[in-house]
A tleap script that builds the chain and sets N, CA, C and O, in Angstrom:
source leaprc.protein.ff14SB
mol = sequence {
  NMET ARG GLU GLN TYR ASP PHE SER LYS SER
  THR PRO ASN PRO TYR ALA LYS LYS LEU LYS
  LYS GLN ILE THR ILE ARG LEU ASP GLU ASP
  VAL ILE ASP TYR PHE LYS GLY LEU SER GLU
  LYS ASN GLY ILE PRO TYR GLN ASN LEU ILE
  ASN LEU TYR LEU LYS ASP CYS ALA MET ALA
  HIE LYS GLU LEU GLN LEU ASP TRP CGLN
}
set mol.1.N position { 34.431 8.680 -9.626 }
set mol.1.CA position { 34.350 7.349 -10.192 }
set mol.1.C position { 35.405 7.215 -11.293 }
set mol.1.O position { 35.579 8.118 -12.112 }
set mol.2.N position { 36.081 6.113 -11.300 }
set mol.2.CA position { 37.132 5.884 -12.296 }
set mol.2.C position { 36.524 5.577 -13.659 }
set mol.2.O position { 35.387 5.118 -13.771 }
set mol.3.N position { 37.313 5.845 -14.681 }
set mol.3.CA position { 36.871 5.498 -16.029 }
set mol.3.C position { 37.029 4.004 -16.276 }
set mol.3.O position { 36.240 3.409 -17.010 }
set mol.4.N position { 38.047 3.394 -15.667 }
set mol.4.CA position { 38.285 1.961 -15.827 }
set mol.4.C position { 38.628 1.353 -14.471 }
set mol.4.O position { 39.250 1.993 -13.623 }
set mol.5.N position { 38.213 0.118 -14.287 }
set mol.5.CA position { 38.526 -0.621 -13.069 }
set mol.5.C position { 39.267 -1.894 -13.436 }
set mol.5.O position { 39.027 -2.478 -14.494 }
set mol.6.N position { 40.173 -2.326 -12.558 }
set mol.6.CA position { 40.955 -3.531 -12.794 }
set mol.6.C position { 40.334 -4.696 -12.012 }
set mol.6.O position { 40.436 -4.744 -10.786 }
set mol.7.N position { 39.697 -5.626 -12.713 }
set mol.7.CA position { 39.076 -6.792 -12.096 }
set mol.7.C position { 39.923 -8.054 -12.277 }
set mol.7.O position { 39.433 -9.163 -12.061 }
set mol.8.N position { 41.173 -7.895 -12.668 }
set mol.8.CA position { 42.023 -9.058 -12.949 }
set mol.8.C position { 42.294 -9.897 -11.699 }
set mol.8.O position { 42.536 -11.099 -11.813 }
set mol.9.N position { 42.257 -9.290 -10.511 }
set mol.9.CA position { 42.520 -10.029 -9.278 }
set mol.9.C position { 41.237 -10.381 -8.514 }
set mol.9.O position { 41.293 -10.797 -7.356 }
set mol.10.N position { 40.108 -10.215 -9.156 }
set mol.10.CA position { 38.837 -10.494 -8.478 }
set mol.10.C position { 38.545 -12.000 -8.454 }
set mol.10.O position { 39.112 -12.765 -9.235 }
set mol.11.N position { 37.671 -12.403 -7.564 }
set mol.11.CA position { 37.276 -13.811 -7.453 }
set mol.11.C position { 35.803 -13.942 -7.827 }
set mol.11.O position { 35.032 -13.001 -7.643 }
set mol.12.N position { 35.408 -15.096 -8.347 }
set mol.12.CA position { 34.012 -15.289 -8.709 }
set mol.12.C position { 33.105 -15.262 -7.466 }
set mol.12.O position { 33.537 -15.598 -6.363 }
set mol.13.N position { 31.887 -14.873 -7.657 }
set mol.13.CA position { 30.911 -14.831 -6.580 }
set mol.13.C position { 30.585 -16.256 -6.130 }
set mol.13.O position { 30.081 -17.039 -6.934 }
set mol.14.N position { 30.855 -16.621 -4.865 }
set mol.14.CA position { 30.586 -17.991 -4.408 }
set mol.14.C position { 29.089 -18.287 -4.289 }
set mol.14.O position { 28.691 -19.449 -4.209 }
set mol.15.N position { 28.268 -17.248 -4.278 }
set mol.15.CA position { 26.826 -17.430 -4.135 }
set mol.15.C position { 26.087 -17.393 -5.472 }
set mol.15.O position { 24.860 -17.486 -5.499 }
set mol.16.N position { 26.801 -17.261 -6.558 }
set mol.16.CA position { 26.171 -17.112 -7.866 }
set mol.16.C position { 25.304 -18.313 -8.229 }
set mol.16.O position { 24.286 -18.157 -8.903 }
set mol.17.N position { 25.695 -19.511 -7.790 }
set mol.17.CA position { 24.901 -20.696 -8.109 }
set mol.17.C position { 23.613 -20.746 -7.301 }
set mol.17.O position { 22.686 -21.472 -7.660 }
set mol.18.N position { 23.545 -19.992 -6.225 }
set mol.18.CA position { 22.390 -20.019 -5.349 }
set mol.18.C position { 21.438 -18.849 -5.587 }
set mol.18.O position { 20.519 -18.627 -4.798 }
set mol.19.N position { 21.652 -18.105 -6.661 }
set mol.19.CA position { 20.787 -16.974 -6.947 }
set mol.19.C position { 19.371 -17.448 -7.230 }
set mol.19.O position { 19.164 -18.534 -7.771 }
set mol.20.N position { 18.410 -16.634 -6.863 }
set mol.20.CA position { 17.012 -16.986 -7.078 }
set mol.20.C position { 16.571 -16.507 -8.453 }
set mol.20.O position { 17.094 -15.528 -8.983 }
set mol.21.N position { 15.614 -17.203 -9.010 }
set mol.21.CA position { 15.071 -16.847 -10.307 }
set mol.21.C position { 13.660 -16.328 -10.116 }
set mol.21.O position { 12.837 -16.974 -9.468 }
set mol.22.N position { 13.380 -15.170 -10.674 }
set mol.22.CA position { 12.059 -14.580 -10.546 }
set mol.22.C position { 11.112 -15.230 -11.549 }
set mol.22.O position { 11.422 -15.358 -12.734 }
set mol.23.N position { 9.941 -15.640 -11.039 }
set mol.23.CA position { 8.907 -16.216 -11.901 }
set mol.23.C position { 7.569 -15.602 -11.518 }
set mol.23.O position { 7.464 -14.891 -10.518 }
set mol.24.N position { 6.568 -15.877 -12.306 }
set mol.24.CA position { 5.206 -15.482 -11.984 }
set mol.24.C position { 4.443 -16.739 -11.628 }
set mol.24.O position { 4.482 -17.725 -12.364 }
set mol.25.N position { 3.748 -16.710 -10.500 }
set mol.25.CA position { 2.979 -17.861 -10.056 }
set mol.25.C position { 1.635 -17.351 -9.537 }
set mol.25.O position { 1.568 -16.332 -8.850 }
set mol.26.N position { 0.578 -18.068 -9.872 }
set mol.26.CA position { -0.762 -17.674 -9.430 }
set mol.26.C position { -1.147 -18.525 -8.232 }
set mol.26.O position { -1.193 -19.752 -8.316 }
set mol.27.N position { -1.423 -17.859 -7.113 }
set mol.27.CA position { -1.806 -18.544 -5.892 }
set mol.27.C position { -3.174 -18.037 -5.445 }
set mol.27.O position { -3.520 -16.876 -5.660 }
set mol.28.N position { -3.943 -18.924 -4.824 }
set mol.28.CA position { -5.236 -18.523 -4.284 }
set mol.28.C position { -5.021 -17.525 -3.151 }
set mol.28.O position { -4.001 -17.558 -2.463 }
set mol.29.N position { -6.000 -16.635 -2.969 }
set mol.29.CA position { -5.881 -15.621 -1.928 }
set mol.29.C position { -5.755 -16.232 -0.540 }
set mol.29.O position { -5.024 -15.713 0.304 }
set mol.30.N position { -6.470 -17.342 -0.295 }
set mol.30.CA position { -6.398 -17.955 1.034 }
set mol.30.C position { -5.010 -18.527 1.311 }
set mol.30.O position { -4.572 -18.548 2.461 }
set mol.31.N position { -4.318 -18.987 0.282 }
set mol.31.CA position { -2.947 -19.484 0.444 }
set mol.31.C position { -2.021 -18.321 0.808 }
set mol.31.O position { -1.191 -18.440 1.710 }
set mol.32.N position { -2.166 -17.214 0.112 }
set mol.32.CA position { -1.339 -16.038 0.397 }
set mol.32.C position { -1.626 -15.522 1.802 }
set mol.32.O position { -0.705 -15.178 2.543 }
set mol.33.N position { -2.909 -15.468 2.167 }
set mol.33.CA position { -3.278 -15.015 3.512 }
set mol.33.C position { -2.670 -15.919 4.586 }
set mol.33.O position { -2.215 -15.434 5.622 }
set mol.34.N position { -2.662 -17.218 4.343 }
set mol.34.CA position { -2.082 -18.169 5.296 }
set mol.34.C position { -0.598 -17.872 5.517 }
set mol.34.O position { -0.140 -17.777 6.656 }
set mol.35.N position { 0.144 -17.727 4.429 }
set mol.35.CA position { 1.578 -17.479 4.545 }
set mol.35.C position { 1.866 -16.077 5.083 }
set mol.35.O position { 2.871 -15.879 5.767 }
set mol.36.N position { 1.008 -15.107 4.788 }
set mol.36.CA position { 1.191 -13.769 5.353 }
set mol.36.C position { 0.973 -13.797 6.863 }
set mol.36.O position { 1.661 -13.097 7.606 }
set mol.37.N position { 0.009 -14.612 7.320 }
set mol.37.CA position { -0.206 -14.774 8.755 }
set mol.37.C position { 0.996 -15.396 9.434 }
set mol.37.O position { 1.424 -14.939 10.494 }
set mol.38.N position { 1.548 -16.448 8.822 }
set mol.38.CA position { 2.770 -17.064 9.355 }
set mol.38.C position { 3.918 -16.067 9.352 }
set mol.38.O position { 4.751 -16.059 10.258 }
set mol.39.N position { 3.952 -15.237 8.338 }
set mol.39.CA position { 5.006 -14.245 8.199 }
set mol.39.C position { 4.989 -13.279 9.376 }
set mol.39.O position { 6.034 -12.954 9.939 }
set mol.40.N position { 3.803 -12.828 9.742 }
set mol.40.CA position { 3.691 -11.881 10.848 }
set mol.40.C position { 4.097 -12.526 12.168 }
set mol.40.O position { 4.713 -11.874 13.011 }
set mol.41.N position { 3.757 -13.805 12.354 }
set mol.41.CA position { 4.098 -14.507 13.591 }
set mol.41.C position { 5.597 -14.743 13.715 }
set mol.41.O position { 6.156 -14.646 14.807 }
set mol.42.N position { 6.251 -15.052 12.596 }
set mol.42.CA position { 7.656 -15.461 12.623 }
set mol.42.C position { 8.642 -14.370 12.212 }
set mol.42.O position { 9.851 -14.541 12.365 }
set mol.43.N position { 8.142 -13.265 11.697 }
set mol.43.CA position { 9.036 -12.188 11.285 }
set mol.43.C position { 9.854 -12.507 10.048 }
set mol.43.O position { 10.945 -11.969 9.861 }
set mol.44.N position { 9.320 -13.396 9.191 }
set mol.44.CA position { 9.989 -13.769 7.944 }
set mol.44.C position { 9.079 -13.356 6.796 }
set mol.44.O position { 7.879 -13.620 6.859 }
set mol.45.N position { 9.595 -12.721 5.754 }
set mol.45.CA position { 8.747 -12.347 4.623 }
set mol.45.C position { 7.984 -13.560 4.061 }
set mol.45.O position { 8.535 -14.655 3.955 }
set mol.46.N position { 6.715 -13.346 3.705 }
set mol.46.CA position { 5.880 -14.473 3.277 }
set mol.46.C position { 6.415 -15.163 2.033 }
set mol.46.O position { 6.238 -16.372 1.885 }
set mol.47.N position { 7.063 -14.433 1.138 }
set mol.47.CA position { 7.615 -15.073 -0.056 }
set mol.47.C position { 8.751 -16.016 0.320 }
set mol.47.O position { 8.917 -17.064 -0.303 }
set mol.48.N position { 9.531 -15.655 1.330 }
set mol.48.CA position { 10.589 -16.546 1.815 }
set mol.48.C position { 9.980 -17.797 2.433 }
set mol.48.O position { 10.499 -18.896 2.239 }
set mol.49.N position { 8.870 -17.643 3.183 }
set mol.49.CA position { 8.208 -18.805 3.777 }
set mol.49.C position { 7.701 -19.761 2.704 }
set mol.49.O position { 7.856 -20.976 2.826 }
set mol.50.N position { 7.097 -19.215 1.657 }
set mol.50.CA position { 6.615 -20.056 0.556 }
set mol.50.C position { 7.793 -20.789 -0.073 }
set mol.50.O position { 7.697 -21.982 -0.360 }
set mol.51.N position { 8.899 -20.087 -0.290 }
set mol.51.CA position { 10.094 -20.704 -0.870 }
set mol.51.C position { 10.628 -21.810 0.036 }
set mol.51.O position { 10.980 -22.889 -0.441 }
set mol.52.N position { 10.692 -21.545 1.350 }
set mol.52.CA position { 11.179 -22.552 2.291 }
set mol.52.C position { 10.284 -23.788 2.297 }
set mol.52.O position { 10.783 -24.912 2.351 }
set mol.53.N position { 8.972 -23.591 2.242 }
set mol.53.CA position { 8.046 -24.725 2.226 }
set mol.53.C position { 8.214 -25.549 0.946 }
set mol.53.O position { 8.264 -26.778 0.999 }
set mol.54.N position { 8.300 -24.878 -0.187 }
set mol.54.CA position { 8.475 -25.595 -1.455 }
set mol.54.C position { 9.827 -26.305 -1.506 }
set mol.54.O position { 9.934 -27.410 -2.038 }
set mol.55.N position { 10.858 -25.665 -0.950 }
set mol.55.CA position { 12.178 -26.299 -0.908 }
set mol.55.C position { 12.145 -27.559 -0.052 }
set mol.55.O position { 12.755 -28.570 -0.399 }
set mol.56.N position { 11.417 -27.491 1.090 }
set mol.56.CA position { 11.274 -28.652 1.964 }
set mol.56.C position { 10.565 -29.791 1.229 }
set mol.56.O position { 10.967 -30.950 1.333 }
set mol.57.N position { 9.516 -29.456 0.493 }
set mol.57.CA position { 8.799 -30.468 -0.294 }
set mol.57.C position { 9.714 -31.101 -1.342 }
set mol.57.O position { 9.699 -32.317 -1.537 }
set mol.58.N position { 10.496 -30.283 -2.002 }
set mol.58.CA position { 11.394 -30.787 -3.047 }
set mol.58.C position { 12.485 -31.677 -2.466 }
set mol.58.O position { 12.811 -32.714 -3.043 }
set mol.59.N position { 13.052 -31.282 -1.327 }
set mol.59.CA position { 14.126 -32.069 -0.714 }
set mol.59.C position { 13.606 -33.401 -0.175 }
set mol.59.O position { 14.333 -34.395 -0.156 }
set mol.60.N position { 12.345 -33.416 0.261 }
set mol.60.CA position { 11.750 -34.645 0.794 }
set mol.60.C position { 11.091 -35.476 -0.308 }
set mol.60.O position { 10.537 -36.542 -0.037 }
set mol.61.N position { 11.152 -34.995 -1.534 }
set mol.61.CA position { 10.545 -35.673 -2.689 }
set mol.61.C position { 9.063 -35.962 -2.447 }
set mol.61.O position { 8.558 -37.027 -2.801 }
set mol.62.N position { 8.380 -34.993 -1.839 }
set mol.62.CA position { 6.948 -35.144 -1.568 }
set mol.62.C position { 6.181 -35.082 -2.881 }
set mol.62.O position { 6.503 -34.296 -3.771 }
set mol.63.N position { 5.169 -35.920 -2.981 }
set mol.63.CA position { 4.306 -35.917 -4.157 }
set mol.63.C position { 2.886 -35.676 -3.700 }
set mol.63.O position { 2.467 -36.168 -2.653 }
set mol.64.N position { 2.157 -34.927 -4.477 }
set mol.64.CA position { 0.770 -34.594 -4.158 }
set mol.64.C position { -0.096 -35.829 -4.368 }
set mol.64.O position { -0.005 -36.493 -5.400 }
set mol.65.N position { -0.931 -36.130 -3.387 }
set mol.65.CA position { -1.845 -37.254 -3.466 }
set mol.65.C position { -3.237 -36.725 -3.797 }
set mol.65.O position { -3.899 -36.139 -2.940 }
set mol.66.N position { -3.676 -36.924 -5.011 }
set mol.66.CA position { -5.003 -36.496 -5.438 }
set mol.66.C position { -5.912 -37.699 -5.577 }
set mol.66.O position { -5.526 -38.725 -6.137 }
set mol.67.N position { -7.119 -37.562 -5.062 }
set mol.67.CA position { -8.094 -38.638 -5.175 }
set mol.67.C position { -9.351 -38.051 -5.807 }
set mol.67.O position { -10.236 -37.555 -5.110 }
set mol.68.N position { -9.418 -38.113 -7.133 }
set mol.68.CA position { -10.550 -37.558 -7.857 }
set mol.68.C position { -11.747 -38.470 -7.722 }
set mol.68.O position { -11.671 -39.651 -8.061 }
set mol.69.N position { -12.833 -37.947 -7.237 }
set mol.69.CA position { -14.065 -38.729 -7.061 }
set mol.69.C position { -15.068 -38.367 -8.127 }
set mol.69.O position { -16.169 -38.916 -8.150 }
savepdb mol mol.pdb
quit
């Protein structure tokens, strides 16, 4: 391994703006079980499925409809 590296000709990471941010979120067990089941059927990690679903909701500007009785 070199003591110094020359990064003067390097280019910025084009994916840097798309990096994911780690957070803590509390989900009900039945929600996790649902996405884990989908994960097994589709071969996609359940956390990716949750992210894809939330991204779809955000892009469609979906709003939760609550009717408190």
